[in-house]
Jmol script that loads the backbone (N, CA, C; Angstrom):
load data "model"
ATOM      1  N   MET A   1     -18.570  28.123  10.874  1.00  0.00           N
ATOM      2  CA  MET A   1     -17.420  28.023  11.759  1.00  0.00           C
ATOM      3  C   MET A   1     -17.773  27.091  12.915  1.00  0.00           C
ATOM      4  N   ILE A   2     -16.845  26.221  13.272  1.00  0.00           N
ATOM      5  CA  ILE A   2     -17.056  25.262  14.347  1.00  0.00           C
ATOM      6  C   ILE A   2     -16.528  25.878  15.639  1.00  0.00           C
ATOM      7  N   ASN A   3     -17.360  25.918  16.665  1.00  0.00           N
ATOM      8  CA  ASN A   3     -16.981  26.551  17.930  1.00  0.00           C
ATOM      9  C   ASN A   3     -17.022  25.552  19.076  1.00  0.00           C
ATOM     10  N   LYS A   4     -16.119  24.584  19.070  1.00  0.00           N
ATOM     11  CA  LYS A   4     -16.020  23.661  20.189  1.00  0.00           C
ATOM     12  C   LYS A   4     -14.626  23.075  20.231  1.00  0.00           C
ATOM     13  N   GLN A   5     -14.308  22.469  21.342  1.00  0.00           N
ATOM     14  CA  GLN A   5     -12.950  21.999  21.581  1.00  0.00           C
ATOM     15  C   GLN A   5     -12.592  20.775  20.740  1.00  0.00           C
ATOM     16  N   ASN A   6     -13.456  19.794  20.680  1.00  0.00           N
ATOM     17  CA  ASN A   6     -13.188  18.557  19.941  1.00  0.00           C
ATOM     18  C   ASN A   6     -14.126  18.478  18.750  1.00  0.00           C
ATOM     19  N   ILE A   7     -13.559  18.237  17.574  1.00  0.00           N
ATOM     20  CA  ILE A   7     -14.383  18.144  16.380  1.00  0.00           C
ATOM     21  C   ILE A   7     -14.069  16.849  15.639  1.00  0.00           C
ATOM     22  N   SER A   8     -15.034  16.366  14.906  1.00  0.00           N
ATOM     23  CA  SER A   8     -14.853  15.138  14.140  1.00  0.00           C
ATOM     24  C   SER A   8     -14.612  15.471  12.675  1.00  0.00           C
ATOM     25  N   ARG A   9     -14.196  14.471  11.931  1.00  0.00           N
ATOM     26  CA  ARG A   9     -14.012  14.637  10.488  1.00  0.00           C
ATOM     27  C   ARG A   9     -15.332  15.049   9.837  1.00  0.00           C
ATOM     28  N   ASP A  10     -16.418  14.449  10.302  1.00  0.00           N
ATOM     29  CA  ASP A  10     -17.737  14.777   9.753  1.00  0.00           C
ATOM     30  C   ASP A  10     -18.094  16.244   9.975  1.00  0.00           C
ATOM     31  N   GLU A  11     -17.756  16.767  11.142  1.00  0.00           N
ATOM     32  CA  GLU A  11     -18.056  18.170  11.441  1.00  0.00           C
ATOM     33  C   GLU A  11     -17.212  19.116  10.588  1.00  0.00           C
ATOM     34  N   ILE A  12     -15.977  18.741  10.323  1.00  0.00           N
ATOM     35  CA  ILE A  12     -15.138  19.558   9.442  1.00  0.00           C
ATOM     36  C   ILE A  12     -15.730  19.548   8.034  1.00  0.00           C
ATOM     37  N   ALA A  13     -16.118  18.361   7.574  1.00  0.00           N
ATOM     38  CA  ALA A  13     -16.712  18.236   6.237  1.00  0.00           C
ATOM     39  C   ALA A  13     -18.007  19.037   6.144  1.00  0.00           C
ATOM     40  N   GLU A  14     -18.801  19.002   7.193  1.00  0.00           N
ATOM     41  CA  GLU A  14     -20.067  19.753   7.204  1.00  0.00           C
ATOM     42  C   GLU A  14     -19.805  21.260   7.150  1.00  0.00           C
ATOM     43  N   ALA A  15     -18.778  21.723   7.849  1.00  0.00           N
ATOM     44  CA  ALA A  15     -18.413  23.139   7.811  1.00  0.00           C
ATOM     45  C   ALA A  15     -17.932  23.530   6.414  1.00  0.00           C
ATOM     46  N   MET A  16     -17.163  22.667   5.781  1.00  0.00           N
ATOM     47  CA  MET A  16     -16.713  22.929   4.410  1.00  0.00           C
ATOM     48  C   MET A  16     -17.899  22.985   3.454  1.00  0.00           C
ATOM     49  N   LYS A  17     -18.832  22.087   3.659  1.00  0.00           N
ATOM     50  CA  LYS A  17     -20.031  22.056   2.806  1.00  0.00           C
ATOM     51  C   LYS A  17     -20.777  23.386   2.913  1.00  0.00           C
ATOM     52  N   GLY A  18     -20.938  23.877   4.131  1.00  0.00           N
ATOM     53  CA  GLY A  18     -21.623  25.142   4.335  1.00  0.00           C
ATOM     54  C   GLY A  18     -20.856  26.324   3.771  1.00  0.00           C
ATOM     55  N   GLU A  19     -19.531  26.267   3.851  1.00  0.00           N
ATOM     56  CA  GLU A  19     -18.694  27.375   3.383  1.00  0.00           C
ATOM     57  C   GLU A  19     -18.565  27.407   1.863  1.00  0.00           C
ATOM     58  N   PHE A  20     -18.370  26.227   1.241  1.00  0.00           N
ATOM     59  CA  PHE A  20     -18.068  26.178  -0.183  1.00  0.00           C
ATOM     60  C   PHE A  20     -19.195  25.644  -1.049  1.00  0.00           C
ATOM     61  N   GLY A  21     -20.197  24.997  -0.430  1.00  0.00           N
ATOM     62  CA  GLY A  21     -21.335  24.502  -1.187  1.00  0.00           C
ATOM     63  C   GLY A  21     -21.109  23.180  -1.897  1.00  0.00           C
ATOM     64  N   PHE A  22     -19.971  22.507  -1.627  1.00  0.00           N
ATOM     65  CA  PHE A  22     -19.750  21.185  -2.216  1.00  0.00           C
ATOM     66  C   PHE A  22     -20.656  20.177  -1.542  1.00  0.00           C
ATOM     67  N   ASN A  23     -20.837  19.002  -2.178  1.00  0.00           N
ATOM     68  CA  ASN A  23     -21.659  17.986  -1.511  1.00  0.00           C
ATOM     69  C   ASN A  23     -20.882  17.375  -0.349  1.00  0.00           C
ATOM     70  N   ARG A  24     -21.612  16.773   0.575  1.00  0.00           N
ATOM     71  CA  ARG A  24     -21.035  16.272   1.819  1.00  0.00           C
ATOM     72  C   ARG A  24     -19.974  15.202   1.576  1.00  0.00           C
ATOM     73  N   LYS A  25     -20.221  14.294   0.640  1.00  0.00           N
ATOM     74  CA  LYS A  25     -19.269  13.210   0.370  1.00  0.00           C
ATOM     75  C   LYS A  25     -17.942  13.768  -0.146  1.00  0.00           C
ATOM     76  N   LEU A  26     -17.986  14.734  -1.038  1.00  0.00           N
ATOM     77  CA  LEU A  26     -16.760  15.340  -1.550  1.00  0.00           C
ATOM     78  C   LEU A  26     -15.978  16.006  -0.419  1.00  0.00           C
ATOM     79  N   CYS A  27     -16.669  16.734   0.435  1.00  0.00           N
ATOM     80  CA  CYS A  27     -16.005  17.397   1.567  1.00  0.00           C
ATOM     81  C   CYS A  27     -15.360  16.381   2.496  1.00  0.00           C
ATOM     82  N   LEU A  28     -16.067  15.284   2.788  1.00  0.00           N
ATOM     83  CA  LEU A  28     -15.515  14.246   3.660  1.00  0.00           C
ATOM     84  C   LEU A  28     -14.301  13.585   3.001  1.00  0.00           C
ATOM     85  N   ASP A  29     -14.368  13.365   1.687  1.00  0.00           N
ATOM     86  CA  ASP A  29     -13.223  12.800   0.965  1.00  0.00           C
ATOM     87  C   ASP A  29     -12.008  13.727   1.036  1.00  0.00           C
ATOM     88  N   ILE A  30     -12.232  15.026   0.906  1.00  0.00           N
ATOM     89  CA  ILE A  30     -11.135  16.002   0.986  1.00  0.00           C
ATOM     90  C   ILE A  30     -10.495  15.976   2.373  1.00  0.00           C
ATOM     91  N   VAL A  31     -11.320  15.994   3.417  1.00  0.00           N
ATOM     92  CA  VAL A  31     -10.809  15.954   4.795  1.00  0.00           C
ATOM     93  C   VAL A  31      -9.998  14.679   5.014  1.00  0.00           C
ATOM     94  N   ASN A  32     -10.541  13.537   4.600  1.00  0.00           N
ATOM     95  CA  ASN A  32      -9.838  12.264   4.776  1.00  0.00           C
ATOM     96  C   ASN A  32      -8.535  12.230   3.985  1.00  0.00           C
ATOM     97  N   ASP A  33      -8.537  12.775   2.758  1.00  0.00           N
ATOM     98  CA  ASP A  33      -7.322  12.812   1.946  1.00  0.00           C
ATOM     99  C   ASP A  33      -6.238  13.669   2.606  1.00  0.00           C
ATOM    100  N   ILE A  34      -6.626  14.815   3.139  1.00  0.00           N
ATOM    101  CA  ILE A  34      -5.654  15.689   3.811  1.00  0.00           C
ATOM    102  C   ILE A  34      -5.040  14.985   5.017  1.00  0.00           C
ATOM    103  N   LEU A  35      -5.876  14.358   5.831  1.00  0.00           N
ATOM    104  CA  LEU A  35      -5.366  13.656   7.010  1.00  0.00           C
ATOM    105  C   LEU A  35      -4.498  12.464   6.618  1.00  0.00           C
ATOM    106  N   ASP A  36      -4.877  11.763   5.542  1.00  0.00           N
ATOM    107  CA  ASP A  36      -4.069  10.639   5.063  1.00  0.00           C
ATOM    108  C   ASP A  36      -2.696  11.108   4.586  1.00  0.00           C
ATOM    109  N   ILE A  37      -2.649  12.255   3.905  1.00  0.00           N
ATOM    110  CA  ILE A  37      -1.377  12.809   3.438  1.00  0.00           C
ATOM    111  C   ILE A  37      -0.474  13.141   4.626  1.00  0.00           C
ATOM    112  N   ILE A  38      -1.051  13.722   5.675  1.00  0.00           N
ATOM    113  CA  ILE A  38      -0.271  14.047   6.878  1.00  0.00           C
ATOM    114  C   ILE A  38       0.254  12.768   7.521  1.00  0.00           C
ATOM    115  N   ILE A  39      -0.588  11.758   7.659  1.00  0.00           N
ATOM    116  CA  ILE A  39      -0.175  10.489   8.273  1.00  0.00           C
ATOM    117  C   ILE A  39       0.918   9.821   7.447  1.00  0.00           C
ATOM    118  N   GLU A  40       0.731   9.763   6.125  1.00  0.00           N
ATOM    119  CA  GLU A  40       1.741   9.145   5.259  1.00  0.00           C
ATOM    120  C   GLU A  40       3.068   9.893   5.340  1.00  0.00           C
ATOM    121  N   GLY A  41       3.016  11.216   5.402  1.00  0.00           N
ATOM    122  CA  GLY A  41       4.228  12.014   5.526  1.00  0.00           C
ATOM    123  C   GLY A  41       4.946  11.741   6.831  1.00  0.00           C
ATOM    124  N   LEU A  42       4.196  11.596   7.912  1.00  0.00           N
ATOM    125  CA  LEU A  42       4.816  11.287   9.205  1.00  0.00           C
ATOM    126  C   LEU A  42       5.461   9.907   9.186  1.00  0.00           C
ATOM    127  N   LEU A  43       4.796   8.945   8.565  1.00  0.00           N
ATOM    128  CA  LEU A  43       5.341   7.590   8.521  1.00  0.00           C
ATOM    129  C   LEU A  43       6.590   7.507   7.645  1.00  0.00           C
ATOM    130  N   SER A  44       6.614   8.245   6.546  1.00  0.00           N
ATOM    131  CA  SER A  44       7.754   8.137   5.637  1.00  0.00           C
ATOM    132  C   SER A  44       8.887   9.106   5.985  1.00  0.00           C
ATOM    133  N   ASP A  45       8.566  10.341   6.314  1.00  0.00           N
ATOM    134  CA  ASP A  45       9.600  11.363   6.526  1.00  0.00           C
ATOM    135  C   ASP A  45       9.743  11.813   7.977  1.00  0.00           C
ATOM    136  N   LYS A  46       8.824  11.376   8.849  1.00  0.00           N
ATOM    137  CA  LYS A  46       8.802  11.742  10.271  1.00  0.00           C
ATOM    138  C   LYS A  46       8.573  13.231  10.508  1.00  0.00           C
ATOM    139  N   LYS A  47       8.196  13.979   9.439  1.00  0.00           N
ATOM    140  CA  LYS A  47       7.964  15.412   9.578  1.00  0.00           C
ATOM    141  C   LYS A  47       7.070  15.885   8.431  1.00  0.00           C
ATOM    142  N   VAL A  48       6.064  16.696   8.761  1.00  0.00           N
ATOM    143  CA  VAL A  48       5.193  17.284   7.746  1.00  0.00           C
ATOM    144  C   VAL A  48       5.039  18.763   8.065  1.00  0.00           C
ATOM    145  N   LYS A  49       5.460  19.604   7.125  1.00  0.00           N
ATOM    146  CA  LYS A  49       5.354  21.048   7.314  1.00  0.00           C
ATOM    147  C   LYS A  49       4.269  21.574   6.382  1.00  0.00           C
ATOM    148  N   ILE A  50       3.318  22.300   6.957  1.00  0.00           N
ATOM    149  CA  ILE A  50       2.264  22.950   6.186  1.00  0.00           C
ATOM    150  C   ILE A  50       2.545  24.442   6.261  1.00  0.00           C
ATOM    151  N   HIS A  51       2.871  25.030   5.119  1.00  0.00           N
ATOM    152  CA  HIS A  51       3.285  26.428   5.042  1.00  0.00           C
ATOM    153  C   HIS A  51       2.237  27.346   5.690  1.00  0.00           C
ATOM    154  N   ASN A  52       2.695  28.254   6.526  1.00  0.00           N
ATOM    155  CA  ASN A  52       1.863  29.226   7.255  1.00  0.00           C
ATOM    156  C   ASN A  52       0.875  28.577   8.225  1.00  0.00           C
ATOM    157  N   PHE A  53       1.068  27.311   8.539  1.00  0.00           N
ATOM    158  CA  PHE A  53       0.216  26.645   9.529  1.00  0.00           C
ATOM    159  C   PHE A  53       1.057  26.055  10.650  1.00  0.00           C
ATOM    160  N   GLY A  54       1.990  25.149  10.307  1.00  0.00           N
ATOM    161  CA  GLY A  54       2.841  24.574  11.334  1.00  0.00           C
ATOM    162  C   GLY A  54       3.479  23.283  10.882  1.00  0.00           C
ATOM    163  N   THR A  55       4.172  22.641  11.811  1.00  0.00           N
ATOM    164  CA  THR A  55       4.922  21.424  11.511  1.00  0.00           C
ATOM    165  C   THR A  55       4.531  20.311  12.481  1.00  0.00           C
ATOM    166  N   PHE A  56       4.196  19.159  11.913  1.00  0.00           N
ATOM    167  CA  PHE A  56       3.952  17.945  12.682  1.00  0.00           C
ATOM    168  C   PHE A  56       5.233  17.119  12.639  1.00  0.00           C
ATOM    169  N   LYS A  57       5.669  16.595  13.802  1.00  0.00           N
ATOM    170  CA  LYS A  57       6.874  15.766  13.857  1.00  0.00           C
ATOM    171  C   LYS A  57       6.574  14.482  14.624  1.00  0.00           C
ATOM    172  N   LEU A  58       7.146  13.394  14.121  1.00  0.00           N
ATOM    173  CA  LEU A  58       7.044  12.102  14.788  1.00  0.00           C
ATOM    174  C   LEU A  58       8.336  11.890  15.563  1.00  0.00           C
ATOM    175  N   ASN A  59       8.235  11.776  16.874  1.00  0.00           N
ATOM    176  CA  ASN A  59       9.403  11.592  17.743  1.00  0.00           C
ATOM    177  C   ASN A  59       9.288  10.276  18.487  1.00  0.00           C
ATOM    178  N   LYS A  60      10.431   9.647  18.714  1.00  0.00           N
ATOM    179  CA  LYS A  60      10.462   8.400  19.472  1.00  0.00           C
ATOM    180  C   LYS A  60      10.871   8.710  20.906  1.00  0.00           C
ATOM    181  N   LYS A  61      10.054   8.270  21.849  1.00  0.00           N
ATOM    182  CA  LYS A  61      10.403   8.414  23.264  1.00  0.00           C
ATOM    183  C   LYS A  61      10.996   7.106  23.754  1.00  0.00           C
ATOM    184  N   LYS A  62      12.054   7.204  24.538  1.00  0.00           N
ATOM    185  CA  LYS A  62      12.694   6.015  25.090  1.00  0.00           C
ATOM    186  C   LYS A  62      11.852   5.441  26.225  1.00  0.00           C
ATOM    187  N   SER A  63      12.083   4.178  26.530  1.00  0.00           N
ATOM    188  CA  SER A  63      11.393   3.578  27.679  1.00  0.00           C
ATOM    189  C   SER A  63      11.976   4.188  28.955  1.00  0.00           C
ATOM    190  N   ARG A  64      11.159   4.202  29.988  1.00  0.00           N
ATOM    191  CA  ARG A  64      11.610   4.793  31.250  1.00  0.00           C
ATOM    192  C   ARG A  64      10.814   4.194  32.394  1.00  0.00           C
ATOM    193  N   ILE A  65      11.274   4.465  33.586  1.00  0.00           N
ATOM    194  CA  ILE A  65      10.593   4.007  34.793  1.00  0.00           C
ATOM    195  C   ILE A  65       9.585   5.083  35.206  1.00  0.00           C
ATOM    196  N   GLY A  66       8.337   4.684  35.386  1.00  0.00           N
ATOM    197  CA  GLY A  66       7.305   5.603  35.862  1.00  0.00           C
ATOM    198  C   GLY A  66       6.925   5.264  37.277  1.00  0.00           C
ATOM    199  N   ARG A  67       6.177   6.147  37.905  1.00  0.00           N
ATOM    200  CA  ARG A  67       5.783   5.919  39.296  1.00  0.00           C
ATOM    201  C   ARG A  67       4.350   6.371  39.481  1.00  0.00           C
ATOM    202  N   ASN A  68       3.540   5.517  40.118  1.00  0.00           N
ATOM    203  CA  ASN A  68       2.179   5.876  40.475  1.00  0.00           C
ATOM    204  C   ASN A  68       2.260   6.854  41.644  1.00  0.00           C
ATOM    205  N   PRO A  69       1.750   8.099  41.470  1.00  0.00           N
ATOM    206  CA  PRO A  69       1.901   9.095  42.533  1.00  0.00           C
ATOM    207  C   PRO A  69       1.173   8.731  43.834  1.00  0.00           C
ATOM    208  N   LYS A  70       0.113   7.946  43.747  1.00  0.00           N
ATOM    209  CA  LYS A  70      -0.627   7.578  44.968  1.00  0.00           C
ATOM    210  C   LYS A  70       0.057   6.456  45.729  1.00  0.00           C
ATOM    211  N   THR A  71       0.437   5.400  44.997  1.00  0.00           N
ATOM    212  CA  THR A  71       0.991   4.221  45.671  1.00  0.00           C
ATOM    213  C   THR A  71       2.519   4.198  45.685  1.00  0.00           C
ATOM    214  N   LYS A  72       3.136   5.084  44.924  1.00  0.00           N
ATOM    215  CA  LYS A  72       4.594   5.141  44.770  1.00  0.00           C
ATOM    216  C   LYS A  72       5.154   3.887  44.099  1.00  0.00           C
ATOM    217  N   GLU A  73       4.272   3.061  43.545  1.00  0.00           N
ATOM    218  CA  GLU A  73       4.703   1.839  42.872  1.00  0.00           C
ATOM    219  C   GLU A  73       5.361   2.199  41.538  1.00  0.00           C
ATOM    220  N   GLU A  74       6.526   1.597  41.269  1.00  0.00           N
ATOM    221  CA  GLU A  74       7.239   1.857  40.025  1.00  0.00           C
ATOM    222  C   GLU A  74       6.818   0.846  38.972  1.00  0.00           C
ATOM    223  N   TYR A  75       6.837   1.278  37.715  1.00  0.00           N
ATOM    224  CA  TYR A  75       6.541   0.397  36.597  1.00  0.00           C
ATOM    225  C   TYR A  75       7.273   0.914  35.365  1.00  0.00           C
ATOM    226  N   ASN A  76       7.445   0.037  34.385  1.00  0.00           N
ATOM    227  CA  ASN A  76       8.168   0.401  33.171  1.00  0.00           C
ATOM    228  C   ASN A  76       7.197   1.003  32.148  1.00  0.00           C
ATOM    229  N   ILE A  77       7.554   2.143  31.591  1.00  0.00           N
ATOM    230  CA  ILE A  77       6.800   2.751  30.493  1.00  0.00           C
ATOM    231  C   ILE A  77       7.572   2.429  29.227  1.00  0.00           C
ATOM    232  N   ASP A  78       6.957   1.672  28.317  1.00  0.00           N
ATOM    233  CA  ASP A  78       7.621   1.237  27.094  1.00  0.00           C
ATOM    234  C   ASP A  78       7.952   2.414  26.186  1.00  0.00           C
ATOM    235  N   SER A  79       8.925   2.213  25.291  1.00  0.00           N
ATOM    236  CA  SER A  79       9.241   3.237  24.293  1.00  0.00           C
ATOM    237  C   SER A  79       8.043   3.360  23.359  1.00  0.00           C
ATOM    238  N   ARG A  80       7.866   4.561  22.817  1.00  0.00           N
ATOM    239  CA  ARG A  80       6.695   4.795  21.967  1.00  0.00           C
ATOM    240  C   ARG A  80       6.953   5.992  21.069  1.00  0.00           C
ATOM    241  N   ASN A  81       6.123   6.110  20.056  1.00  0.00           N
ATOM    242  CA  ASN A  81       6.176   7.265  19.168  1.00  0.00           C
ATOM    243  C   ASN A  81       5.160   8.293  19.631  1.00  0.00           C
ATOM    244  N   VAL A  82       5.529   9.568  19.537  1.00  0.00           N
ATOM    245  CA  VAL A  82       4.600  10.656  19.847  1.00  0.00           C
ATOM    246  C   VAL A  82       4.637  11.650  18.692  1.00  0.00           C
ATOM    247  N   ILE A  83       3.530  12.330  18.494  1.00  0.00           N
ATOM    248  CA  ILE A  83       3.454  13.351  17.452  1.00  0.00           C
ATOM    249  C   ILE A  83       3.396  14.707  18.142  1.00  0.00           C
ATOM    250  N   THR A  84       4.271  15.610  17.702  1.00  0.00           N
ATOM    251  CA  THR A  84       4.260  16.964  18.233  1.00  0.00           C
ATOM    252  C   THR A  84       3.857  17.918  17.117  1.00  0.00           C
ATOM    253  N   PHE A  85       3.324  19.061  17.505  1.00  0.00           N
ATOM    254  CA  PHE A  85       2.944  20.086  16.544  1.00  0.00           C
ATOM    255  C   PHE A  85       3.499  21.415  17.007  1.00  0.00           C
ATOM    256  N   LYS A  86       4.167  22.117  16.100  1.00  0.00           N
ATOM    257  CA  LYS A  86       4.656  23.457  16.388  1.00  0.00           C
ATOM    258  C   LYS A  86       4.007  24.403  15.393  1.00  0.00           C
ATOM    259  N   ALA A  87       3.253  25.349  15.913  1.00  0.00           N
ATOM    260  CA  ALA A  87       2.557  26.302  15.060  1.00  0.00           C
ATOM    261  C   ALA A  87       3.541  27.255  14.391  1.00  0.00           C
ATOM    262  N   SER A  88       3.205  27.686  13.179  1.00  0.00           N
ATOM    263  CA  SER A  88       4.047  28.651  12.480  1.00  0.00           C
ATOM    264  C   SER A  88       3.877  30.032  13.107  1.00  0.00           C
ATOM    265  N   LYS A  89       4.814  30.913  12.824  1.00  0.00           N
ATOM    266  CA  LYS A  89       4.724  32.285  13.329  1.00  0.00           C
ATOM    267  C   LYS A  89       3.481  32.979  12.793  1.00  0.00           C
ATOM    268  N   VAL A  90       3.119  32.693  11.551  1.00  0.00           N
ATOM    269  CA  VAL A  90       1.926  33.300  10.945  1.00  0.00           C
ATOM    270  C   VAL A  90       0.667  32.876  11.703  1.00  0.00           C
ATOM    271  N   LEU A  91       0.558  31.581  12.009  1.00  0.00           N
ATOM    272  CA  LEU A  91      -0.608  31.082  12.748  1.00  0.00           C
ATOM    273  C   LEU A  91      -0.645  31.662  14.156  1.00  0.00           C
ATOM    274  N   LEU A  92       0.499  31.698  14.824  1.00  0.00           N
ATOM    275  CA  LEU A  92       0.541  32.256  16.179  1.00  0.00           C
ATOM    276  C   LEU A  92       0.140  33.732  16.189  1.00  0.00           C
ATOM    277  N   LYS A  93       0.622  34.483  15.206  1.00  0.00           N
ATOM    278  CA  LYS A  93       0.272  35.902  15.114  1.00  0.00           C
ATOM    279  C   LYS A  93      -1.224  36.066  14.885  1.00  0.00           C
ATOM    280  N   TYR A  94      -1.797  35.250  14.010  1.00  0.00           N
ATOM    281  CA  TYR A  94      -3.233  35.300  13.728  1.00  0.00           C
ATOM    282  C   TYR A  94      -4.049  34.993  14.989  1.00  0.00           C
ATOM    283  N   ILE A  95      -3.664  33.929  15.692  1.00  0.00           N
ATOM    284  CA  ILE A  95      -4.370  33.534  16.923  1.00  0.00           C
ATOM    285  C   ILE A  95      -4.265  34.635  17.972  1.00  0.00           C
ATOM    286  N   ASN A  96      -3.080  35.166  18.169  1.00  0.00           N
ATOM    287  CA  ASN A  96      -2.891  36.227  19.183  1.00  0.00           C
ATOM    288  C   ASN A  96      -3.684  37.469  18.832  1.00  0.00           C
ATOM    289  N   ASN A  97      -3.772  37.826  17.561  1.00  0.00           N
ATOM    290  CA  ASN A  97      -4.572  38.987  17.164  1.00  0.00           C
ATOM    291  C   ASN A  97      -6.059  38.742  17.427  1.00  0.00           C
ATOM    292  N   LYS A  98      -6.541  37.517  17.187  1.00  0.00           N
ATOM    293  CA  LYS A  98      -7.950  37.187  17.419  1.00  0.00           C
ATOM    294  C   LYS A  98      -8.275  37.189  18.924  1.00  0.00           C
ATOM    295  N   ILE A  99      -7.371  36.674  19.733  1.00  0.00           N
ATOM    296  CA  ILE A  99      -7.604  36.581  21.181  1.00  0.00           C
ATOM    297  C   ILE A  99      -7.558  37.965  21.827  1.00  0.00           C
ATOM    298  N   ASN A 100      -6.643  38.793  21.381  1.00  0.00           N
ATOM    299  CA  ASN A 100      -6.460  40.105  22.010  1.00  0.00           C
ATOM    300  C   ASN A 100      -7.454  41.158  21.564  1.00  0.00           C
ATOM    301  N   LYS A 101      -8.388  40.805  20.695  1.00  0.00           N
ATOM    302  CA  LYS A 101      -9.384  41.785  20.256  1.00  0.00           C
ATOM    303  C   LYS A 101     -10.619  41.724  21.097  1.00  0.00           C
TER     304      LYS A 101
END
end "model"
wireframe off; spacefill off
backbone 0.3
color backbone group
């Protein structure tokens, strides 16, 4: 189990290797394939739902005027795409049960 805030693909693959006993290259290929499927789904459908885990959505933000809080200088923030994630009820229930124990 990985116990840190930021993890890399290699660390996920290493955890899979320890859990399932597959070789490291196969685990890394699986991790990369899963992430590629999510990315391709976002690019084509703008939404990827993983049952009992959550939903990734690609949203477009409009351009807007921003302001530097220190100097009060205004500048234009260009339109951009953002990815949001909403956890499923099953995942939220699991997390809350783990935290409250």
